[in-house]
Every structure is written in C-alpha cells, then in structure tokens.
N, C-alpha and C positions, 0 to 999 in steps of 0.2 A: 492597389492591393490594400486590404483592410487589416492593419496591424492590430486592431482590437480583436479580430478573430484569431490572429496568430497568438496573441497573448492568452486567449482562452484555451487554445489547443496545446500550447507548449508544455504545460505541466506533465503531460503523459506521452510526450514524444519518445518513441523508442526507435533507435536507428537500426531497424532490421526490416526485412520485407516479409511480413506475415504470410503472404500468399506463397512465398517460395517454399515454405515448410508446411503449409496447410493443405486441406483436402483438395483445393483447386488444382494442384499440380501432381499430387500423388493419390492414387486410388485408395479409398478408405481401407480396403482389404489388404493393401500393401504396406500400410503404415503400421509398423510395429511400435509397441509402447516404448521400447528402448531407443529406437531411432528418433522418435518424436521428441522425447524428453531430453535426449542428449543434444539434439540440434538446438533446442531452445536454451538449454543451460549454457551452451557455448556461445550464444549470441545475446548476452545480457545487454540491456540498453546503455547508451551513453548517459552519464550522470547529468542531472539537471539541478536547478537551484533548490528544489524541494528535497533532495537526497533520496530520490526514489530508488536508484540503483543500490545505494548503500542499504536502504530498507530491505530490498529483495535479498541482498547478501546476508543480512542479519537473520532474516526469516529462514533462509536456506541453512545457515550455520546452526541455528537452534534445532531445526529438524535433523540436521546431520548428526548432531550430538546424540539426540534421542535414537537415531537410526543405528547407532553402535550397539544398542541393546536389543533392538528389534529391527530387522532389516527392511521391512516394508511397513509403511505408515498409512493410516487412514486420516486424511487431512480435510477439515472443513474450512473453507474460506467464506466467511459470512459477510455479506455486503460486497460481493466480488466485482460489482460493476460489469463491464463487458469482458472481464478476464484478461484484458489487454496489458494492464500494468503490473499485475502481481500473480494472479492465479496460475497462469501457464508456466511460470518460472519456478515454482516452489517444489515441484515434485521430482522424484527419481523413478527409474524403471522399477516396477513392482508396487509402487504406491497406488492408492486409490484416493483421488481428490474430488471433492464435491464443492462446487461454487454455487452459492445461493444469493439471489438478489430479487428485490420486489419490483424493479423497473423492467417491465417485459421487453422493451427494445434492447436492453443490455443483454439479457439472456438469449434473445434471438441471435444477436451478433456473436455472442460467445459460442453458441452451438454451431453456427455456420462456419466460424473461422478456427476454433480451437478444440472443440470436443473430439475426443478419440478414446481408445481403450485406456482406462485408468484415469481419465479426466472428463467429468461430465458437469453439466450445469442445469439448475432448476430454478423456476420462478416460484419461490415459496419462502416462508419465514422459518427462523430457527425453532420457534414454538411449535410449528407443525411437525417437526422431526422428533420432538421429545416423546411422543406417544408411539413412535415407530420402532422403538427398541434399538435404534442405531446408536453406535458409539464411535468416538474418534480419539485418536492419539494426540492430535493437535487441532486446535481451533484458532483461526486467524481472524482478527478484527483490524483490518488495515484502513485507518481513517474512516471509521464508521460511527463510533460512539458520539461524536460531536454533532451528528445529524439526527439523533434519536430523541424523541420526547421522553422516553422512559429507558435510559441506558441500563439501569439496574435490573430491570426485567430481562433484558437481553443477556446480560452477564449471568444471571441465574439460569437461563436456558443453556448457556454455554457450559456452566458447571454440571448440569444434568446430562449433557451430551458427551462430556469428556470421560475417558477412563480414569481410574483413580490416580494413576501416576502420569497423567497426560499433561500437556502444556497449553496454556493460553498465551498467544502472542498478540500484542496490541501495539499499534502505532497511532499517534494522535497529535494534533497540533497543540502547542502551548497556547492556551486561551488568552494569554496576556503577553505573548511574544511578538517578535517582528512581523510574522505573517499576519496575525490577527490585527495588529496595529495598522499595517499597510491596507489591509482589507477594509477596516473601519474608515480610514481616511478616504479611500476610494468611493465610499458611499455617502460622504458628506455632500450635501447639495452644492452645486456650483464648483466648490473647490475640488471635489473628487473628479468631476467631469473635466475640469481644466487640466488636472494632473494626469489623468488617463490619456487625454488627447495629446498632452505634451510628451508623455512617454512614447506614445505611438509615433509622434512626429520625429522624435530623436531616433527611434528604431528605423524609421523610413530613411532618414538621412544616413545613418550608419550602414544600412543595407545597400546604399547607392555608392558610397565612397569609403576609401580607407581599407584597413586590414580585415574588417568584418564584412566587406562587400559581398552581398549575395547570401549571407548566412541565414537570414530570416526567410528568404525565398526557399532555400534548401530545406529548412526546418518544416515549413508548411508543406512542401512537396513530399516529405517523408512521413507525413501524418495521414493515415487513412481518411479519405474524405467522407466516408460513411460511418465513422466512429460515433456511436450514440452518446449523448450526455443527458443526465437527469437534471435539467435546469431548475426544477422545483425543489430540489433537495439542498437546503442551505444549512449552514452551521447555526444550531440553536442552543448548543451547550458549549461553555467556555471553561475548560478545565485548567486548574492549577495542578502542579505535580502532586501536591498534598491531597487535593480533592480526588484525583484519579486513584491514588493508592488507597484512600479511605473507601472509595466506592467498590473497588474490586475486593477489598477486605470484607465489606458487608455481604458481597455476593458469594463469599466462601473461598476467595483466592488470596494468595500472598505474592507480592512482587519480590522476586529474587534477583533481578538484574534490570538495569535501565541504562539507556544510552541516548545521547543527544544525536539528532539526525542532521539538521542544517541550521545555519545562523540566519542569514538574510533570505527572505522569500516574500511572496505576495505579488500583487498585480504589477507594481512598478518595477521591482527587481526582476520579476519574471520576464516582462516585456523587453527590458534592455539587456539583461545579462545572461539569460538562459542559453543563448547560442554560444557562449564562451565556455569551452571545456575547462580552461584554466581557472576561470572564476568559480565554476561549479566545484572543482576539486578543492580550491582554497576554502570555499564556503563550508564544505564538509569537514575539512581538517581543522579549521578554526573552531567549529562548533564542538568538537570533541574535547577541547580544553577550556570551554567557557562554563560558567555556572549554568545550571539547568534553567534558571529563570530567564536567561538572556537569549535562548535559542528559539527557533520556530516550531520544532516538533521533537517528539521523543519516541523511543522504542522501549517496550516493557516486556519482560519474560516473566510470566506468572504461572503458578501451579496451585492446585487445590490445597487449601489449608487443612491438613489432617496429619495426625501422627503417623498413619500408615504410609502416607506419601513421603514425609520428611525422612523416614527411615528406609525408604526403598532404594534399590540400586540406581534407578533413574534419577532420584533426587541427589544422591551422592555424586553421581556423574556430573551434575550441573553445579556441584558445590553447595547444595541446599542442605543446611543443617538445622536441627530442631532448636527452637528458641528455649533458653533456660530462664 
C-alpha cells in the first residue's frame, strides 16, 4: 500500500458515500432539490487536519445569516474543483449554486456526481461571467487565491459579480504558517524525501498495529478512486493576513470578520494524524485561541466597501458598521 498516495488523498476525504445520494441510485427526474440538499447537509464530512469541515460550517453559517433577509441565494463557488469538498454542501433548497473551475476533469466529475436542480458546474472563468449580466448574493473563494498569478484581477471580477450588499467568503492558507512551512520542508532536496518516506513508514506501522490499526486503509477505501486532481496547480502566492486584507481592500472589499481554521497541517501532519478524529478536533480547537500568525489557514467574511452596503440591513445583520 502506497502511503504517499494516501497522504495526497487524505486532505479531502469525506466520510460519506457520494453514490448513495447521487444520480447513480436515484433517477434525475426523481431527485428533488430539497431532498438532495438536505441529504448532503446531514452528512457533512468528518473533520481533517486542514479544518475542511469547520470551513464548510463557516461558509454555511455566513450564507445562513444572509438567508434570513432573502430566503433563496445565488451562490458562485469560484475554483470549485470537483465540487467534492465544498460546493455540494453550501446550498439549501431554493438556492441556485454555480461552481466554476478551469480544470476540465474537475467539472466533468462534478457534473457526473453532483449536478442537479439548483446546483450546476461550468468550465469557465469568472471574467467570462462579467459580461453575462449575472449577479450573485455570495461568492466563495475556497483556497483559490494562493494559486493565481493575478489574484487582484479575480477579486475585481468577484466585485463586479456580487450584488451591492452581497458577501465574499474567502478561505486561504497562512503563507508563513505551519502548513506552508511543512510543505516547504517537504520540497527540500534529500531532506524532504527522507521525511516524507519516514512519515509514510510510520503511518504504515501504525496502520498495522495498535489503536489506529487499519485507519489508513479505511481512509483510502472511503476516498473515490476516480476523484480528479489538478497536479499542475501549485501555490504561487504566499499571503500574510495583512497582505490579504490589503488586497481585498484594493479590489473594493472590506474584511468584517476573520477566523482561524486549523493549527498544524501539511504533508507530515496529514500523513500521520489525519485519521485521528480526536487530533483533528483538538487541532481546530487550539487554532481558535492562537494568534492568527501561528495557524495554517484563515476564513474571511468580506463585503463590498460602500456606504450603501454599510448602511444596509444585510450589513447591520452581520454587525457591519460604517467607519468613522
């Protein structure tokens, strides 16, 4: 068993059977939007070292607050990947959700497994939507900006696509936190190779003996074997919290809320500890009380910077008040 492969797949392991609620078992004509979204919402993934489930809950919470003022939302998930980790979980019955990604295998997988009434996927850019007169109540950028050569351009596209009192929801790794430090170490010639092999060897031993016996095998079994990965999309931007806030400000947004997502993560932590639900819960709990500079990733709730927004009921609902 290749534990290097397991390490690559574990970040997005979701402990549910997608086929059980997908088109494969229920005819498309029989799948109502309410049943589909309710089934997904009730089967949120088990937490991992990256705080993915906590991230989904924060996204759903932000949408839920906005939904108090408008019952049905138009949500754009930009850089949605295969839809497996985030997109399929953020909606409610009556919402219209569009997932965009430029990696065609991702969109093909998303269409095959998750597309249904109220949830669709397209292989196109945000810029291509700006001339279509479409608008959205919420735009989600979940772990996207760090992959982009020109993140400011994409943020400006998001601004054009949002309604005046809409929300931009961003999750992003701390460019100088534990995740990026582990990742950088793993790329060091010789040293990185040795540490990755050592982590995989330890996982292999723990998978064979003791209280975690079989956990890695179970994790790999629960991961769809055909799940696509864009292996050519690497992190090329490394954000500090200050730089991210400044960038969204230049794009016309203001950050009104931010939260830490997880403490320790990265290839070594992921390989060894991702199968431990107790460690993953501890990892999230500790991160909430740490300085933002010490954690692996953040969540930001942003809104267009405009007096019309700051005075709107939606803004007041989120505690957004005009600066004096």
